[in-house]
Every structure is written in structure tokens, then in C-alpha cells.
C-alpha positions in Angstrom: 157.8 -95.8 155.1 158.1 -94.3 151.7 157.4 -90.4 151.8 154.2 -89.0 149.9 154.6 -86.2 147.5 151.9 -84.5 145.7 152.6 -83.1 142.6 150.8 -80.2 141.1 151.0 -79.1 137.4 149.8 -82.5 135.7 152.2 -83.7 133.2 153.7 -80.4 132.2 157.4 -79.3 131.3 158.6 -79.4 135.1 156.1 -81.7 136.6 156.6 -84.6 134.1 160.4 -84.6 134.6 159.9 -84.3 138.5 157.3 -87.0 138.9 159.8 -89.6 137.0 162.7 -88.5 139.3 160.7 -88.7 142.5 159.2 -92.2 141.2 163.0 -93.5 140.3 164.2 -92.2 143.8 161.3 -94.1 145.6 158.6 -91.6 146.7 154.9 -92.4 146.6 153.7 -89.7 144.1 150.3 -88.4 143.3 150.1 -86.3 140.5 147.2 -83.6 140.3 145.8 -82.8 136.8 142.5 -81.3 135.7 142.1 -83.7 132.8 140.9 -87.2 133.1 142.6 -88.1 130.0 146.1 -87.7 131.6 145.2 -90.5 134.3 146.6 -93.7 132.0 149.9 -91.4 131.2 150.3 -90.4 135.0 149.5 -94.2 136.0 152.3 -95.6 133.2 154.9 -93.2 135.1 154.4 -95.0 138.4 152.3 -92.4 140.0 148.9 -92.0 141.3 146.3 -89.6 139.4 144.2 -87.2 141.1 141.8 -85.7 138.9 140.0 -82.3 139.8 140.3 -78.6 139.7 142.6 -76.0 141.5 139.4 -73.9 142.0 138.1 -76.8 144.0 139.4 -76.4 147.7 137.9 -79.4 148.9 139.3 -81.6 146.2 142.8 -80.1 147.1 142.2 -80.8 150.8 141.4 -84.2 150.3 144.1 -84.8 147.9 146.9 -83.1 150.1 145.7 -85.1 153.4 148.5 -87.7 154.5 151.2 -86.3 152.3 154.5 -85.3 153.6 155.5 -82.7 150.7 153.3 -80.9 148.8 154.7 -79.0 145.5 152.6 -76.3 144.3 152.7 -74.3 141.0 149.9 -72.1 139.3 149.7 -73.1 135.7 149.4 -70.0 133.4 145.9 -68.8 132.3 145.9 -66.2 129.7 142.3 -66.7 129.0 141.3 -64.8 132.4 140.9 -61.3 132.2 143.3 -60.5 135.2 146.2 -62.9 135.5 147.4 -61.6 138.9 144.1 -62.1 140.4 143.8 -65.5 139.2 147.2 -66.3 140.8 145.9 -64.9 144.2 142.8 -67.2 143.8 144.8 -70.4 143.3 147.2 -69.5 145.8 144.5 -68.8 148.5 143.1 -72.1 147.5 146.5 -74.0 148.0 147.1 -71.9 151.4 143.7 -73.2 152.9 144.1 -76.8 151.5 147.5 -76.7 153.4 146.0 -75.6 156.7 143.3 -77.8 156.5 145.1 -81.1 155.5 147.9 -80.5 158.0 150.8 -80.5 155.4 154.0 -79.2 156.9 156.4 -79.0 154.0 155.9 -76.9 150.8 157.7 -76.4 147.8 156.2 -73.2 145.9 156.8 -72.6 142.4 157.4 -68.9 142.1 159.6 -66.7 139.6 162.3 -64.5 139.7 161.3 -60.8 140.3 158.6 -62.2 142.9 160.8 -59.9 145.6 159.1 -57.0 143.9 155.7 -55.5 145.0 155.4 -53.6 141.4 156.8 -53.0 138.1 156.7 -56.9 137.1 153.6 -57.6 135.2 152.1 -60.8 135.5 154.9 -61.8 138.2 153.3 -59.5 140.6 151.2 -62.7 141.0 154.1 -64.5 142.6 155.0 -62.0 144.8 151.3 -62.2 146.4 151.4 -65.7 146.5 154.9 -66.1 148.3 153.6 -64.0 151.0 150.5 -66.0 151.3 152.6 -69.2 152.0 155.0 -67.1 154.4 152.0 -66.9 156.8 151.6 -70.4 157.3 153.5 -70.3 160.6 154.4 -74.0 161.2 154.9 -75.2 157.5 158.3 -75.2 156.1 158.2 -73.4 152.6 160.5 -73.5 149.8 159.9 -70.9 147.2 161.5 -72.1 144.0 162.3 -68.8 142.0 163.4 -70.1 138.2 164.3 -67.3 135.7 163.8 -66.9 132.2 162.8 -70.1 130.6 164.2 -71.1 127.5 161.1 -72.1 125.5 159.8 -68.6 125.8 162.2 -67.7 123.3 159.9 -70.1 120.9 157.7 -66.9 121.0 160.2 -65.1 118.4 160.0 -68.0 115.6 156.7 -66.2 114.2 159.0 -62.6 113.6 162.1 -64.5 112.8 160.3 -66.3 109.8 158.4 -62.9 108.9 160.8 -60.2 109.2 164.4 -62.1 109.9 164.9 -60.6 113.2 163.9 -60.9 116.9 162.1 -58.0 118.5 161.1 -56.7 121.7 161.5 -54.5 124.3 164.1 -56.1 125.8 167.1 -57.4 123.9 170.6 -56.2 122.7 173.2 -56.1 125.4 170.5 -57.2 128.3 171.8 -60.0 130.1 169.2 -62.9 130.4 169.5 -65.3 132.9 168.1 -68.5 131.3 166.7 -71.7 132.9 165.4 -75.3 131.3 162.3 -76.9 132.9 164.6 -80.1 133.3 167.2 -78.2 135.6 164.1 -76.9 137.9 162.7 -80.3 138.2 166.1 -81.3 139.4 166.3 -78.6 141.9 162.8 -79.4 143.3 163.8 -82.9 143.7 166.9 -81.8 145.5 164.9 -79.7 147.9 162.5 -82.5 148.6 165.1 -85.0 149.8 166.8 -82.1 151.9 165.6 -81.7 155.7 164.4 -78.3 156.4 164.0 -76.7 160.0 160.2 -76.5 161.0 158.2 -73.6 159.9 161.5 -72.1 157.9 160.9 -70.2 155.0 163.9 -69.8 152.0 163.8 -69.1 148.3 166.0 -70.9 146.0 166.9 -69.7 143.0 167.2 -71.9 139.6 169.3 -71.1 136.4 171.1 -72.9 133.6 173.0 -70.0 131.7 173.5 -66.3 131.7 173.7 -64.6 128.1 173.4 -61.3 126.6 170.1 -61.2 123.9 172.7 -60.7 121.4 174.5 -63.7 122.2 171.2 -65.7 122.2 170.5 -64.4 118.8 174.0 -65.5 117.5 173.5 -69.2 118.9 169.7 -69.5 118.0 170.8 -68.0 114.5 173.7 -69.9 113.7 171.0 -73.5 114.8 168.5 -72.2 111.9 170.8 -71.2 109.4 170.8 -67.6 110.1 174.2 -66.8 111.4 173.6 -63.0 111.3 170.3 -63.1 113.3 169.8 -60.0 115.5 167.9 -58.8 118.9 166.5 -55.5 118.2 165.1 -53.4 121.1 161.9 -51.3 120.3 160.3 -49.1 122.7 157.6 -49.8 125.1 154.9 -48.4 123.3 155.9 -50.1 120.1 155.8 -53.5 122.1 152.4 -52.5 123.5 150.8 -51.6 120.0 152.3 -54.7 118.4 150.9 -57.0 120.9 147.6 -55.5 120.9 147.4 -55.4 117.0 147.7 -59.6 117.7 144.7 -59.6 119.5 145.8 -59.9 122.9 143.6 -58.5 125.9 144.8 -55.0 126.7 145.4 -55.7 130.6 147.5 -59.0 129.4 149.2 -56.7 127.0 150.2 -54.0 129.4 151.5 -56.7 132.3 153.4 -58.4 129.4 155.0 -55.0 128.3 155.8 -54.3 132.2 157.4 -57.6 132.5 159.5 -57.2 129.5 160.6 -53.7 130.4 161.8 -55.3 133.8 164.0 -57.7 131.9 165.3 -54.4 130.3 166.2 -52.4 133.2 167.5 -55.3 135.4 165.2 -55.0 138.1 163.7 -58.4 138.0 167.3 -60.2 138.1 168.5 -57.7 140.8 167.7 -59.9 144.0 169.1 -63.2 142.0 172.3 -61.5 141.5 172.6 -61.3 145.3 171.3 -64.6 145.9 172.7 -66.8 142.9 172.2 -70.7 143.2 175.3 -72.7 144.4 175.5 -74.5 141.0 173.9 -73.7 137.8 171.9 -76.3 135.7 173.2 -78.3 133.5 171.3 -77.3 130.2 173.0 -74.5 128.3 172.0 -72.4 125.6 173.5 -74.8 122.9 171.5 -77.7 124.2 168.5 -75.4 124.0 169.5 -74.3 120.5 168.6 -77.9 119.1 165.1 -77.9 120.6 164.5 -74.1 119.2 165.9 -75.4 115.5 163.1 -78.2 116.0 160.5 -75.8 116.6 161.5 -73.6 114.2 161.2 -76.1 111.4 158.1 -77.3 112.3 156.3 -73.6 112.5 
């Protein structure tokens, strides 16, 4: 019998390549999306669409019932006043639906830094959600902890165009552990194909490349015709006032600045360094630089 896998996250950066790969490997895949206009595209990939909201526990329970494996991700929602509380709400819904549906195998998309109970800004939500999943005694759970997503570098395009530099409260010689959604999808598919011990909980880090911020600036700069591009570090206070000036909500700004400060201090990647993945992903900074250049031209 074909194994039945539920993929949350609609056709996002990870879920779309993951769905393609799972369908290709012969799994029976259902993709959860809140947008009914995604249904045709989901079906075109050879998967079944389940259209509904992650806020709706009954919908999740019905969708999860009969599944062998559920991949749970919490889509970022910057419109909420408190990102961490939002994470806890959706996490609790997942846990309830897993209990009620009787699913015994879960892959949870978490983040590096989720081992810390403070000092991580918006990632604190991942710490709470991992702990919620860990209380499911008879369910096998793998927490996928990807590091710094390549596409977050696209947020620097505006300031490069405006000032010709990259600026943040991390940068310079700070080591950044980069990851591609493609490599995350591959690692999840690999995890789905492995046979876990009943009730086992484990963490799996995903990373594609490790570079200093200065090295990243050089590679991206070369790709956009600015070979002297520099990545300057500013204080947390300066970062905070710049983000507030952009009209971001105060609480979100505080969380983002704290998260970035954790990249600068290295606390975010402490546990990653002790538990590195067996192999790095295949998408390197030079590969991403091509995507970055395309986004830069379009901006």
C-alpha cells in the first residue's frame, strides 16, 4: 500500500519541491492550503488538495486521519501582533489534530536556535512548539532545524540600491550558516523514507553552506556588478530605529533585532555546531547568487 503523507505549507518554498519529490517517489500526498485557488496547481503536481485553515482543528483532524506521516510547518505571519503567540496557537492545533487523528509519525519544521528558551526573538515560537510535540508520547517526531534561509538575503536589495552597502546588527566576520529550501525539502523527503523507533524524538539540522557575512557580500556583489560590496554592522539600537522608521510594529522589530543579535553573538548556531548534519546540502552561495542577481534586477 502507498504511504499517505500530509504536506502543510501549501505550495511554498519548501512544500512545493517536497510535494514533487514525494509524488515522484510513489507516496500518496495531500497538500494543505488555505487558498482554494491553489487547488488546480496542487492537483497538477499529482497530489490531493485539502483546502482549509490551520486555525481550524476539526479541518486538520479530518485531513490528518488515515495518514502515515504528517509534515507540519507554521507559515510566517507578520500581520499578527505577537509572532510567538501565533506559533504557539498553530502548534497547539497541530498537536490536538495529531492526537485526535491518531497519526504516529510527524516531521516538524523548526529552526536553528530552537534549543534556546530566550534571546532568539521570533524563533522562540519554535522552542515552544518543539516542546509541545515532544509531549506526544507514542508519536515519532523529527524536528527539522534549518539555519539561515538564503532568500532572507533578498531583504538587503533595497539598501544596496539606496546606499551601495549591506547593513544590519550582524555582518562583517560573523559566520552565517546558509540553507536552501530545496535542500530542506530533500532532507525532509529523506527523513520520511527512514524508519523511526516508535515514540522517538530527534533533531535534524539542515545547512547548505557556511560563510562569513563578508564572504557573502563579496559573492553577491560580484553577481550584481558591485565587486566591492561590504556588509557593515550597526548597533542593535540603530537597527531598531531603522526598522521602526520603516513602519514595522514595535514588538516585531524588537523580536527581529534580538534574533539578528543572536546571529552576531553566535548563540543561534551553538547547538548546530555540536550536531552538524552528516552532509551539507547541494545549493551553495554561488548558486544562490544567480537568483539574488535576478531578484536585484527586478527590484
